[in-house]
N, CA, C and O atoms as a DFTB+ gen file, in Angstrom:
524 C
 N C O
     1  1      42.540     110.132       7.354
     2  2      41.744     109.364       6.573
     3  2      42.393     107.893       6.775
     4  3      43.608     107.703       6.720
     5  1      41.504     106.945       6.999
     6  2      41.922     105.649       7.135
     7  2      42.100     104.842       6.047
     8  3      41.108     104.522       5.392
     9  1      43.318     104.412       5.700
    10  2      43.587     103.725       4.272
    11  2      43.015     102.433       4.414
    12  3      42.546     101.999       3.362
    13  1      42.888     101.505       5.651
    14  2      42.537     100.112       5.688
    15  2      41.711     100.164       6.988
    16  3      42.170     100.098       8.129
    17  1      40.225     100.311       6.579
    18  2      39.190     100.214       7.909
    19  2      39.200      98.894       8.574
    20  3      39.252      98.811       9.801
    21  1      39.151      97.835       7.782
    22  2      39.323      96.481       8.279
    23  2      40.370      96.130       9.445
    24  3      40.116      95.445      10.436
    25  1      41.614      96.742       9.129
    26  2      42.719      96.825      10.024
    27  2      42.283      97.700      11.331
    28  3      42.447      97.249      12.465
    29  1      41.697      99.025      11.082
    30  2      41.245      99.665      12.113
    31  2      40.432      99.295      13.056
    32  3      40.616      99.539      14.248
    33  1      39.230      98.521      12.469
    34  2      38.260      97.612      13.043
    35  2      38.820      96.593      14.103
    36  3      38.489      96.572      15.288
    37  1      39.731      95.740      13.484
    38  2      40.634      94.942      14.423
    39  2      41.297      95.439      15.455
    40  3      41.294      94.956      16.587
    41  1      41.967      96.554      15.046
    42  2      42.983      96.967      16.099
    43  2      42.034      97.786      17.481
    44  3      42.385      97.856      18.659
    45  1      40.971      98.244      16.954
    46  2      40.109      98.837      17.884
    47  2      39.652      97.577      19.044
    48  3      39.851      97.626      20.258
    49  1      39.063      96.584      18.358
    50  2      38.853      95.488      19.345
    51  2      39.959      94.864      20.062
    52  3      39.780      94.489      21.221
    53  1      41.099      94.716      19.476
    54  2      42.354      94.245      19.979
    55  2      42.793      94.989      21.034
    56  3      43.133      94.521      22.121
    57  1      42.790      96.203      20.713
    58  2      43.197      97.378      22.078
    59  2      42.086      97.161      23.221
    60  3      42.452      97.082      24.394
    61  1      40.808      97.072      22.894
    62  2      39.863      96.951      24.058
    63  2      39.961      95.872      24.933
    64  3      39.739      95.896      26.143
    65  1      40.413      94.635      24.044
    66  2      40.410      93.485      24.849
    67  2      41.750      93.461      25.790
    68  3      41.775      92.901      26.886
    69  1      42.864      94.153      25.202
    70  2      43.951      94.425      25.981
    71  2      43.861      95.344      27.378
    72  3      44.582      95.360      28.376
    73  1      42.917      95.940      27.093
    74  2      42.639      97.029      28.149
    75  2      41.633      96.690      28.981
    76  3      41.298      97.523      29.823
    77  1      40.942      95.400      28.921
    78  2      39.685      94.832      29.381
    79  2      38.613      95.690      29.346
    80  3      38.069      95.953      30.419
    81  1      38.186      96.196      28.297
    82  2      37.006      97.178      28.053
    83  2      35.904      95.995      27.915
    84  3      36.087      94.833      27.552
    85  1      34.847      96.562      28.265
    86  2      33.333      95.616      28.171
    87  2      33.035      95.742      27.152
    88  3      32.732      94.717      26.542
    89  1      32.964      97.103      26.417
    90  2      32.135      97.639      24.986
    91  2      33.272      98.506      24.255
    92  3      34.028      99.323      24.779
    93  1      33.211      98.191      23.171
    94  2      34.084      99.025      22.071
    95  2      33.234      99.486      21.051
    96  3      32.318      98.784      20.624
    97  1      33.484     100.686      20.603
    98  2      32.434     101.381      19.534
    99  2      33.389     101.582      18.338
   100  3      34.504     102.067      18.524
   101  1      32.955     101.207      17.091
   102  2      33.607     101.486      16.081
   103  2      32.907     101.819      14.891
   104  3      31.806     101.325      14.649
   105  1      33.570     102.763      13.998
   106  2      32.579     103.270      12.829
   107  2      32.284     102.075      11.969
   108  3      33.034     101.123      11.753
   109  1      30.912     102.306      11.452
   110  2      30.192     101.230      10.646
   111  2      30.364     100.966       9.219
   112  3      30.246     101.891       8.416
   113  1      30.580     100.013       8.916
   114  2      30.414      99.726       7.272
   115  2      29.880      98.391       7.007
   116  3      29.876      97.534       7.891
   117  1      29.407      98.162       5.776
   118  2      28.697      96.658       5.473
   119  2      29.618      95.830       5.857
   120  3      29.199      94.939       6.596
   121  1      30.911      95.808       5.576
   122  2      32.013      94.388       5.548
   123  2      32.042      94.551       7.014
   124  3      31.785      93.475       7.554
   125  1      32.233      95.382       7.748
   126  2      32.285      95.525       9.434
   127  2      31.063      94.992       9.978
   128  3      31.183      94.301      10.990
   129  1      30.003      95.160       9.544
   130  2      28.826      94.723      10.103
   131  2      28.836      93.042       9.838
   132  3      28.517      92.219      10.696
   133  1      29.167      92.802       8.799
   134  2      29.253      91.247       8.214
   135  2      30.258      90.567       9.240
   136  3      29.884      89.497       9.718
   137  1      31.524      91.082       9.643
   138  2      32.250      90.389      10.398
   139  2      31.901      90.207      11.891
   140  3      32.107      89.182      12.540
   141  1      31.285      91.468      12.388
   142  2      30.766      91.446      13.411
   143  2      29.746      90.237      13.818
   144  3      29.775      89.577      14.857
   145  1      28.942      90.136      12.850
   146  2      27.935      89.055      12.909
   147  2      28.511      87.718      12.993
   148  3      28.019      86.860      13.726
   149  1      29.773      87.466      12.101
   150  2      30.242      86.389      12.390
   151  2      30.806      86.068      13.647
   152  3      30.784      84.934      14.126
   153  1      31.415      87.267      14.296
   154  2      32.279      87.005      15.450
   155  2      30.902      86.574      16.691
   156  3      31.079      85.727      17.566
   157  1      29.673      87.295      16.531
   158  2      28.663      86.817      17.581
   159  2      28.438      85.467      17.237
   160  3      28.524      84.648      18.152
   161  1      28.142      85.031      15.990
   162  2      27.828      83.652      15.755
   163  2      28.550      82.753      16.281
   164  3      28.027      81.856      16.942
   165  1      30.065      82.831      16.063
   166  2      31.016      81.902      16.352
   167  2      31.376      82.097      18.006
   168  3      32.160      81.272      18.474
   169  1      30.834      83.160      18.921
   170  2      30.945      82.921      20.235
   171  2      32.005      83.907      20.540
   172  3      32.492      83.758      21.662
   173  1      32.532      84.961      19.771
   174  2      33.912      85.396      20.322
   175  2      33.297      86.973      20.895
   176  3      34.102      87.633      21.553
   177  1      32.233      87.434      20.715
   178  2      31.631      88.571      21.354
   179  2      30.362      88.183      22.040
   180  3      29.765      87.209      21.581
   181  1      29.800      88.889      23.213
   182  2      28.626      88.676      23.744
   183  2      27.457      89.351      22.926
   184  3      26.407      88.709      22.889
   185  1      27.501      90.569      22.262
   186  2      26.430      91.139      21.801
   187  2      26.950      92.177      20.818
   188  3      28.093      92.625      20.921
   189  1      26.106      92.557      19.868
   190  2      26.397      94.060      19.034
   191  2      25.209      94.826      18.773
   192  3      24.104      94.347      19.029
   193  1      25.330      95.870      18.331
   194  2      24.331      96.942      18.413
   195  2      24.794      97.910      16.893
   196  3      25.850      98.528      16.758
   197  1      23.911      97.830      16.090
   198  2      24.330      98.672      14.964
   199  2      23.321     100.043      15.096
   200  3      22.094     100.007      15.004
   201  1      24.075     101.151      15.313
   202  2      23.509     102.401      15.306
   203  2      23.614     103.240      14.154
   204  3      24.615     103.522      13.495
   205  1      22.321     103.625      14.002
   206  2      22.286     104.381      12.449
   207  2      22.273     105.580      12.929
   208  3      22.032     105.983      14.067
   209  1      22.652     106.312      11.636
   210  2      23.028     107.994      11.776
   211  2      24.021     108.148      10.516
   212  3      24.350     107.355       9.633
   213  1      24.311     109.279      10.745
   214  2      25.363     109.815       9.619
   215  2      26.779     109.088       9.671
   216  3      27.151     108.373       8.741
   217  1      27.590     109.323      10.874
   218  2      28.860     108.258      10.453
   219  2      28.374     106.789      10.959
   220  3      29.149     105.849      10.781
   221  1      27.230     106.582      11.526
   222  2      27.085     105.105      11.937
   223  2      28.108     104.363      12.565
   224  3      29.283     104.362      12.200
   225  1      27.550     103.611      13.698
   226  2      28.711     102.879      14.536
   227  2      28.097     101.635      15.126
   228  3      26.883     101.430      15.151
   229  1      28.964     100.863      15.574
   230  2      28.849      99.586      15.887
   231  2      29.104      99.244      17.475
   232  3      30.265      99.439      17.834
   233  1      28.464      98.906      18.184
   234  2      28.708      98.905      19.497
   235  2      28.954      97.354      19.903
   236  3      28.097      96.491      19.716
   237  1      30.096      97.126      20.422
   238  2      30.393      95.599      20.436
   239  2      30.645      95.352      21.932
   240  3      31.492      95.992      22.556
   241  1      29.830      94.340      22.515
   242  2      30.192      93.910      24.082
   243  2      31.145      92.647      23.838
   244  3      30.844      91.616      23.235
   245  1      32.072      92.889      24.300
   246  2      33.464      91.875      24.384
   247  2      32.896      90.664      25.574
   248  3      32.134      90.847      26.523
   249  1      33.461      89.605      25.201
   250  2      33.150      88.526      25.987
   251  2      34.331      87.918      26.628
   252  3      35.301      87.530      25.978
   253  1      34.223      87.828      28.128
   254  2      35.277      87.403      29.153
   255  2      34.819      86.320      29.691
   256  3      33.607      86.141      29.811
   257  1      35.822      85.342      30.139
   258  2      35.403      84.290      31.019
   259  2      35.229      84.837      32.522
   260  3      35.893      85.789      32.932
   261  1      34.242      84.131      33.341
   262  2      33.670      84.548      34.352
   263  2      34.553      84.964      35.464
   264  3      34.572      86.027      36.084
   265  1      35.520      83.547      35.625
   266  2      36.218      83.552      36.665
   267  2      37.757      84.227      36.418
   268  3      38.308      84.996      37.206
   269  1      38.251      83.801      35.268
   270  2      39.607      84.224      35.017
   271  2      39.843      85.370      34.083
   272  3      40.921      85.706      33.593
   273  1      38.672      85.916      33.913
   274  2      38.829      87.286      33.083
   275  2      39.647      87.213      31.768
   276  3      40.068      88.276      31.312
   277  1      39.869      86.229      31.217
   278  2      40.387      85.994      29.985
   279  2      39.422      86.366      28.875
   280  3      38.210      86.157      28.927
   281  1      39.990      86.870      27.982
   282  2      39.048      87.468      26.832
   283  2      38.675      86.031      26.061
   284  3      39.352      85.050      26.369
   285  1      37.590      85.880      25.043
   286  2      37.336      85.048      24.278
   287  2      38.139      85.202      23.133
   288  3      38.606      84.171      22.651
   289  1      38.443      86.492      22.496
   290  2      39.357      86.734      21.696
   291  2      40.695      86.770      22.044
   292  3      41.117      87.640      22.805
   293  1      41.468      85.844      21.527
   294  2      43.013      85.884      22.002
   295  2      43.758      86.332      20.792
   296  3      44.935      86.631      20.995
   297  1      43.365      86.426      19.722
   298  2      44.237      86.980      18.461
   299  2      43.424      87.159      17.441
   300  3      42.470      86.484      17.052
   301  1      44.053      88.467      16.909
   302  2      42.966      88.792      15.576
   303  2      44.226      89.440      14.671
   304  3      44.960      90.333      15.093
   305  1      44.327      88.861      13.437
   306  2      45.417      89.099      12.510
   307  2      44.774      89.411      11.167
   308  3      44.056      88.579      10.613
   309  1      45.034      90.640      10.627
   310  2      44.714      91.060       9.426
   311  2      45.665      90.320       8.546
   312  3      46.875      90.290       8.773
   313  1      45.024      89.653       7.415
   314  2      45.964      89.062       6.253
   315  2      46.044      89.575       5.107
   316  3      47.134      89.520       4.538
   317  1      44.882      90.231       4.436
   318  2      44.882      90.601       3.011
   319  2      44.787      92.191       3.254
   320  3      43.744      92.686       3.682
   321  1      45.846      92.915       2.981
   322  2      45.992      94.115       3.081
   323  2      45.918      95.103       1.894
   324  3      46.175      94.565       0.817
   325  1      45.617      96.464       1.835
   326  2      45.367      97.117       0.728
   327  2      46.794      96.975      -0.247
   328  3      46.783      96.883      -1.475
   329  1      47.773      96.982       0.457
   330  2      49.245      96.916      -0.571
   331  2      49.571      95.391      -0.976
   332  3      50.554      95.195      -1.690
   333  1      48.846      94.390      -0.582
   334  2      49.225      93.039      -0.890
   335  2      47.924      92.161      -0.509
   336  3      47.736      91.717       0.624
   337  1      46.945      91.945      -1.733
   338  2      45.890      91.152      -1.237
   339  2      46.117      89.661      -1.336
   340  3      46.866      89.168      -2.180
   341  1      45.442      88.963      -0.442
   342  2      45.605      87.606      -0.517
   343  2      44.337      86.875      -0.700
   344  3      43.343      86.883       0.027
   345  1      44.589      86.132      -1.992
   346  2      43.226      85.448      -2.309
   347  2      43.476      83.911      -2.147
   348  3      44.666      83.614      -2.048
   349  1      42.661      82.973      -2.106
   350  2      42.641      81.547      -2.054
   351  2      41.611      80.901      -2.812
   352  3      40.536      81.475      -2.987
   353  1      41.859      79.653      -3.324
   354  2      40.650      79.102      -3.814
   355  2      40.220      78.082      -3.007
   356  3      40.868      77.782      -2.004
   357  1      39.239      77.523      -3.302
   358  2      38.413      76.591      -2.273
   359  2      39.392      75.399      -1.766
   360  3      39.258      75.015      -0.604
   361  1      40.529      74.706      -2.734
   362  2      41.074      73.721      -2.173
   363  2      42.065      74.291      -1.271
   364  3      42.379      73.396      -0.487
   365  1      42.762      75.457      -0.991
   366  2      43.832      76.105      -0.345
   367  2      43.252      76.945       0.992
   368  3      43.947      77.653       1.720
   369  1      41.920      76.717       1.128
   370  2      41.494      77.708       2.055
   371  2      42.298      77.341       3.546
   372  3      42.232      76.203       4.013
   373  1      42.944      78.277       4.125
   374  2      43.638      78.119       5.336
   375  2      42.866      77.708       6.788
   376  3      41.821      78.184       7.233
   377  1      43.634      76.786       7.304
   378  2      42.920      76.426       8.471
   379  2      43.808      77.402       9.889
   380  3      45.032      77.517       9.824
   381  1      43.164      77.917      10.866
   382  2      43.453      78.730      11.784
   383  2      43.666      77.608      12.992
   384  3      42.755      76.806      13.202
   385  1      44.628      77.574      13.617
   386  2      44.885      76.756      14.771
   387  2      44.401      75.340      14.628
   388  3      43.910      74.699      15.557
   389  1      44.588      74.846      13.273
   390  2      43.982      73.423      13.074
   391  2      42.593      73.228      13.369
   392  3      42.094      72.226      13.882
   393  1      41.932      74.425      12.945
   394  2      40.481      74.400      13.016
   395  2      39.868      74.954      14.422
   396  3      38.648      75.062      14.545
   397  1      40.495      75.198      15.163
   398  2      39.905      75.814      16.394
   399  2      39.838      77.235      16.315
   400  3      39.106      77.756      17.157
   401  1      40.491      78.086      15.414
   402  2      40.155      79.194      15.243
   403  2      39.322      79.445      13.706
   404  3      38.898      78.478      13.073
   405  1      39.191      80.578      13.317
   406  2      38.437      80.801      12.104
   407  2      39.094      81.793      11.167
   408  3      39.784      82.701      11.630
   409  1      38.901      81.648       9.850
   410  2      39.240      82.545       9.081
   411  2      38.063      83.289       8.319
   412  3      37.070      82.647       7.977
   413  1      38.159      84.437       8.097
   414  2      37.210      85.185       7.754
   415  2      37.116      85.662       6.115
   416  3      37.830      86.637       5.881
   417  1      36.473      85.219       5.125
   418  2      36.901      85.262       3.778
   419  2      35.608      86.399       3.123
   420  3      34.455      86.550       3.526
   421  1      36.217      86.967       2.170
   422  2      35.077      87.829       1.392
   423  2      35.220      87.145      -0.020
   424  3      36.146      87.204      -0.830
   425  1      33.843      86.383      -0.070
   426  2      33.502      85.570      -1.571
   427  2      32.732      86.358      -2.404
   428  3      32.417      87.525      -2.169
   429  1      32.389      85.622      -3.521
   430  2      31.133      85.972      -4.387
   431  2      30.034      85.840      -3.627
   432  3      29.165      86.689      -3.824
   433  1      29.783      84.864      -2.662
   434  2      28.758      84.746      -1.952
   435  2      28.435      85.598      -0.672
   436  3      27.368      85.509      -0.064
   437  1      29.476      86.440      -0.324
   438  2      29.478      87.450       0.893
   439  2      30.625      86.774       1.673
   440  3      31.361      85.830       1.384
   441  1      30.518      87.700       2.934
   442  2      31.448      87.499       3.955
   443  2      31.130      86.143       4.679
   444  3      30.010      85.895       5.126
   445  1      32.226      85.258       4.767
   446  2      31.711      84.095       5.420
   447  2      33.203      83.293       6.201
   448  3      34.375      83.647       6.070
   449  1      32.785      82.408       6.822
   450  2      34.305      81.749       7.606
   451  2      34.833      80.732       6.589
   452  3      34.338      80.372       5.521
   453  1      35.852      80.401       7.135
   454  2      36.670      79.371       6.250
   455  2      36.053      77.670       5.906
   456  3      36.192      76.918       4.941
   457  1      35.292      77.549       7.294
   458  2      34.342      76.244       6.906
   459  2      33.118      76.418       6.074
   460  3      32.796      75.497       5.324
   461  1      32.426      77.473       6.126
   462  2      31.438      77.848       5.303
   463  2      31.919      77.720       3.774
   464  3      31.351      77.059       2.904
   465  1      32.931      78.389       3.650
   466  2      33.425      78.431       2.259
   467  2      33.907      77.188       1.541
   468  3      33.741      76.984       0.339
   469  1      34.597      76.275       2.496
   470  2      34.788      74.940       2.127
   471  2      33.811      74.333       1.610
   472  3      33.846      73.865       0.472
   473  1      32.736      74.264       2.451
   474  2      31.251      73.569       2.369
   475  2      30.779      73.976       1.188
   476  3      30.218      73.071       0.570
   477  1      30.809      75.166       0.575
   478  2      30.144      75.590      -0.588
   479  2      31.339      75.633      -1.852
   480  3      31.075      76.066      -2.973
   481  1      32.440      75.203      -1.531
   482  2      33.360      74.975      -2.522
   483  2      33.775      76.121      -3.265
   484  3      34.076      76.004      -4.453
   485  1      33.825      77.388      -2.582
   486  2      34.450      78.714      -3.074
   487  2      35.361      79.257      -2.563
   488  3      35.443      79.010      -1.360
   489  1      36.301      80.076      -3.053
   490  2      37.441      80.725      -2.610
   491  2      37.112      82.329      -2.534
   492  3      35.982      82.720      -2.829
   493  1      38.072      83.188      -2.154
   494  2      37.880      84.355      -2.095
   495  2      39.146      85.200      -1.382
   496  3      40.244      84.647      -1.309
   497  1      38.992      86.314      -0.952
   498  2      39.900      87.041      -0.278
   499  2      39.956      86.701       1.232
   500  3      38.942      86.772       1.926
   501  1      41.222      86.311       1.755
   502  2      41.310      86.161       3.241
   503  2      41.410      87.421       3.683
   504  3      42.312      88.211       3.403
   505  1      40.280      87.652       4.525
   506  2      40.351      89.032       5.284
   507  2      41.332      89.204       6.725
   508  3      42.179      90.056       6.994
   509  1      40.890      88.148       7.428
   510  2      41.458      88.041       8.968
   511  2      41.566      86.627       9.524
   512  3      40.906      85.708       9.039
   513  1      42.274      86.486      10.387
   514  2      42.224      84.986      11.178
   515  2      41.730      85.766      12.610
   516  3      42.020      86.935      12.861
   517  1      41.035      85.002      13.376
   518  2      40.316      84.959      14.584
   519  2      40.602      83.751      15.420
   520  3      40.445      82.580      15.076
   521  1      41.018      84.175      16.504
   522  2      41.147      82.833      17.555
   523  2      41.145      83.297      18.922
   524  3      41.229      82.490      19.848
């Protein structure tokens, strides 16, 4: 049994990037679907597909630079963990690489990026940093 499904999700993507895989398949959940949508909207992945079924999976097509073969995702860090939750208010939302990366937050208005949370002036749980 997995105690931290979001950390498992990020680790599967991180390992696939390090192995230069084109597609990675991860077990599905609502929060993972929302994080995947954010990754797609911000240009970190090429495409994704939600497969319905009893276990349910998410297929993610990873994005690489055409010439240099360097991944669009350079770093994935889990911030809030089951043993130590990290919450922030709207005034203290962290900036990742001075605004070049994104922080994914779980707020009362759903899962969103740090920029969207600042715009709406709401805080929440800092799930992960992506750059």
